[in-house]
C-alpha angles and dihedrals in degrees: 000000000000121000119197122190113224122235115290141157093292095030120064124189121232087243092060092044093047091231141075112255097189143324139240122228121200127188112225130183095247121010093199095052091046092048093051092050092047094047090050089052090054103264116174098238117205098171129022119222109295134176106242125209090237093068107267139099106229142179132183140217139178120224126218093273093050098258115149119233125186124188123195144170129199116268114242116256 
């Protein structure tokens, strides 16, 4: 479970600041399957699934408050 606090007086969203303040990376079983399900559900994709030189397949999205999310799974050996 992941709980995210919404924007408030002491917590400003990246959207309200006009800049990303960080990102969240989550390991998933299969990045491509996760990407397809998320895209079908309306995700705002910022990076399609890509093999990265650090050994993962990764894709990225932005949520409604401008937060960056990346999802990756290890590349097979």
